[in-house]
PLY file of the C-alpha trace (Angstrom):
ply
format ascii 1.0
element vertex 228
property float x
property float y
property float z
element edge 227
property int vertex1
property int vertex2
end_header
228.10 -44.99 231.53
227.19 -43.05 228.40
224.37 -40.52 228.07
222.15 -40.94 225.02
219.54 -38.60 223.57
217.02 -40.60 221.50
214.25 -38.99 219.46
211.06 -40.90 218.78
211.68 -43.11 221.79
208.07 -44.04 222.43
207.62 -46.82 219.85
209.24 -49.09 217.29
213.01 -48.95 216.97
213.16 -45.94 219.27
211.50 -47.75 222.15
213.86 -50.68 221.70
216.81 -48.29 221.73
215.56 -47.01 225.08
215.02 -50.48 226.54
218.40 -51.82 225.45
220.26 -48.71 226.56
218.76 -49.20 230.02
220.03 -52.80 230.01
223.44 -51.46 228.99
223.43 -49.31 232.14
223.48 -46.07 230.15
221.59 -42.86 230.94
218.85 -41.99 228.48
217.05 -38.82 227.51
214.20 -39.96 225.25
211.58 -37.93 223.45
207.95 -38.77 222.84
204.87 -37.24 221.27
201.38 -37.45 222.69
200.05 -36.92 226.18
202.16 -39.41 228.14
205.31 -41.48 227.58
205.04 -45.26 227.35
204.79 -47.16 230.63
207.67 -49.57 231.10
208.27 -52.05 233.93
211.44 -50.52 235.34
213.61 -51.03 238.38
214.37 -48.00 240.52
217.84 -47.81 239.03
216.40 -47.79 235.51
213.89 -45.10 236.47
216.76 -42.98 237.73
218.61 -43.33 234.40
215.64 -42.59 232.11
214.23 -39.12 231.48
211.28 -38.66 229.12
210.98 -35.34 227.28
207.84 -34.38 225.39
209.09 -33.04 222.06
207.86 -32.50 218.54
211.04 -32.54 216.45
209.43 -30.24 213.88
208.35 -27.65 216.46
210.75 -24.72 216.63
209.48 -23.66 220.06
210.06 -27.11 221.53
213.59 -27.17 220.13
214.34 -23.64 221.36
213.55 -24.76 224.93
215.93 -27.74 224.85
219.12 -25.83 225.78
217.43 -24.49 228.91
215.92 -27.84 229.87
219.26 -29.61 229.40
221.60 -26.90 230.67
225.05 -28.32 231.53
223.91 -31.86 230.66
226.49 -33.63 228.55
225.29 -35.90 225.73
227.61 -38.57 224.37
225.37 -39.98 221.66
222.49 -38.34 219.82
220.34 -40.82 217.91
218.01 -39.10 215.46
215.43 -41.85 215.25
212.11 -40.01 214.79
210.80 -40.48 211.27
207.76 -40.99 209.07
207.06 -43.18 206.05
205.37 -40.36 204.15
201.93 -39.90 202.62
199.80 -42.64 201.09
200.05 -40.93 197.73
203.72 -40.54 196.76
204.10 -41.69 193.17
205.29 -39.54 190.27
201.76 -39.15 188.89
199.88 -39.01 192.20
201.77 -37.04 194.83
200.46 -35.57 198.06
202.76 -32.55 198.00
201.84 -31.39 201.49
202.63 -34.86 202.76
205.93 -34.79 200.88
206.87 -31.53 202.57
205.96 -32.96 205.98
208.12 -36.02 205.25
211.07 -33.72 204.62
210.29 -31.75 207.78
210.51 -34.87 209.93
213.08 -37.02 208.13
215.48 -34.41 206.74
215.18 -31.04 208.45
214.43 -32.15 212.02
217.64 -34.19 212.56
219.70 -31.12 211.70
217.64 -28.85 213.93
217.72 -31.27 216.87
221.48 -31.54 216.54
221.83 -27.76 216.45
219.76 -27.46 219.62
222.04 -29.98 221.36
225.44 -28.84 220.09
226.46 -27.35 223.42
225.48 -30.56 225.21
227.40 -32.66 222.71
230.45 -30.43 223.13
230.50 -31.33 226.84
231.21 -34.96 225.92
234.74 -36.28 225.43
233.51 -38.38 222.49
230.36 -36.89 220.93
228.57 -38.91 218.25
225.52 -38.19 216.10
223.78 -41.19 214.55
220.82 -40.60 212.26
218.49 -43.45 211.35
218.23 -43.22 207.58
217.49 -45.96 205.03
219.08 -47.69 202.09
215.96 -46.60 200.22
217.74 -43.25 199.96
220.94 -44.76 198.54
221.56 -43.36 195.06
223.17 -46.53 193.74
219.91 -48.49 194.15
217.56 -48.60 191.19
214.07 -48.94 192.67
210.70 -47.31 192.20
207.85 -45.87 194.24
207.85 -44.20 197.68
209.27 -41.00 196.20
208.62 -38.82 199.26
210.27 -41.26 201.65
213.20 -42.15 199.38
214.02 -38.53 198.59
213.87 -37.49 202.26
216.35 -40.24 203.17
218.66 -39.45 200.27
218.65 -35.84 201.44
219.39 -36.62 205.09
222.28 -38.84 204.00
223.80 -35.84 202.25
223.09 -33.55 205.20
224.93 -35.92 207.52
227.84 -36.28 205.10
228.23 -32.49 204.95
227.94 -32.16 208.73
230.67 -34.74 209.21
233.02 -32.32 207.45
231.73 -29.14 209.05
231.88 -30.58 212.59
235.24 -32.29 212.17
237.04 -29.48 213.95
234.73 -29.97 216.93
235.54 -33.69 216.90
231.88 -34.68 216.56
231.35 -37.99 214.76
228.40 -37.90 212.35
226.99 -40.99 210.59
223.71 -42.08 209.01
222.68 -45.72 209.51
220.39 -48.06 207.60
218.31 -49.84 210.30
217.32 -52.77 208.11
213.80 -53.69 207.05
212.26 -53.83 210.51
209.06 -55.38 211.88
207.43 -52.20 213.18
204.27 -50.26 212.34
206.30 -48.56 209.61
208.07 -51.64 208.27
205.20 -54.11 208.56
205.01 -57.66 209.85
206.71 -59.20 206.78
209.98 -57.33 207.35
213.32 -59.14 207.70
214.36 -58.34 211.27
212.84 -57.39 214.61
213.08 -54.00 216.28
215.19 -55.68 218.97
217.76 -56.83 216.40
217.90 -53.45 214.67
218.23 -51.49 217.92
220.94 -53.81 219.22
223.01 -53.33 216.07
222.55 -49.56 216.01
223.68 -49.26 219.64
226.73 -51.45 219.09
227.66 -49.24 216.14
227.01 -45.97 217.98
229.20 -46.96 220.92
232.19 -47.94 218.78
232.24 -45.01 216.34
235.42 -42.94 216.12
236.44 -39.89 214.10
237.76 -42.23 211.40
234.16 -43.40 210.83
232.65 -39.93 210.55
230.91 -39.29 207.26
230.39 -42.97 206.45
227.03 -44.61 205.84
226.59 -47.80 207.88
224.12 -50.66 208.14
222.62 -51.80 211.44
225.10 -54.68 211.30
228.02 -52.25 211.45
229.03 -52.69 207.82
229.78 -49.72 205.60
226.96 -49.10 203.10
227.39 -47.85 199.54
226.02 -44.34 199.10
0 1
1 2
2 3
3 4
4 5
5 6
6 7
7 8
8 9
9 10
10 11
11 12
12 13
13 14
14 15
15 16
16 17
17 18
18 19
19 20
20 21
21 22
22 23
23 24
24 25
25 26
26 27
27 28
28 29
29 30
30 31
31 32
32 33
33 34
34 35
35 36
36 37
37 38
38 39
39 40
40 41
41 42
42 43
43 44
44 45
45 46
46 47
47 48
48 49
49 50
50 51
51 52
52 53
53 54
54 55
55 56
56 57
57 58
58 59
59 60
60 61
61 62
62 63
63 64
64 65
65 66
66 67
67 68
68 69
69 70
70 71
71 72
72 73
73 74
74 75
75 76
76 77
77 78
78 79
79 80
80 81
81 82
82 83
83 84
84 85
85 86
86 87
87 88
88 89
89 90
90 91
91 92
92 93
93 94
94 95
95 96
96 97
97 98
98 99
99 100
100 101
101 102
102 103
103 104
104 105
105 106
106 107
107 108
108 109
109 110
110 111
111 112
112 113
113 114
114 115
115 116
116 117
117 118
118 119
119 120
120 121
121 122
122 123
123 124
124 125
125 126
126 127
127 128
128 129
129 130
130 131
131 132
132 133
133 134
134 135
135 136
136 137
137 138
138 139
139 140
140 141
141 142
142 143
143 144
144 145
145 146
146 147
147 148
148 149
149 150
150 151
151 152
152 153
153 154
154 155
155 156
156 157
157 158
158 159
159 160
160 161
161 162
162 163
163 164
164 165
165 166
166 167
167 168
168 169
169 170
170 171
171 172
172 173
173 174
174 175
175 176
176 177
177 178
178 179
179 180
180 181
181 182
182 183
183 184
184 185
185 186
186 187
187 188
188 189
189 190
190 191
191 192
192 193
193 194
194 195
195 196
196 197
197 198
198 199
199 200
200 201
201 202
202 203
203 204
204 205
205 206
206 207
207 208
208 209
209 210
210 211
211 212
212 213
213 214
214 215
215 216
216 217
217 218
218 219
219 220
220 221
221 222
222 223
223 224
224 225
225 226
226 227
């Protein structure tokens, strides 16, 4: 049984990651925002393996409390899933700059800060892995327009993860960003290519099989290496 820490576990891909990890008989620490976590029809065994943590990934106070809350709790896999699509106005000639900054706070800065808060817990695992849900919309080889705030935040987190894969190599922590696909969620819309169930299943299969040889690579939800 593996122990997973999943941010943004209350909806979309994150909620599916929680559900499928429970089916896989893993232990899950999942974060949510709002007053209460989602209500799921769970068996007693599943209830015992799921812990909900109220956490704002951009809140420094919340993150500072994590080491105390999770003292001596090992974490095998951290999945940085929490993310935002960015402001309504994010074109070159009509940019909501405050919204752009918030997009970077959530999509780029928060994954690093969450990982830092959990480094001790990850070090207690015999095979620690950090998987960050990114997007091919941040891939530099793609020539596409619009969504500047979102694209730039994902390009930046890809680079952050690539750098961390080198800096954490001595600690034997695997670090990889993953493209989740175009997913039928509130963020992706109903016309997207795949369901949240399909995306989550692929991400979990990838996360469980990662080794140090994979660290620093950019993957798709199907487990294929993605061009940067």
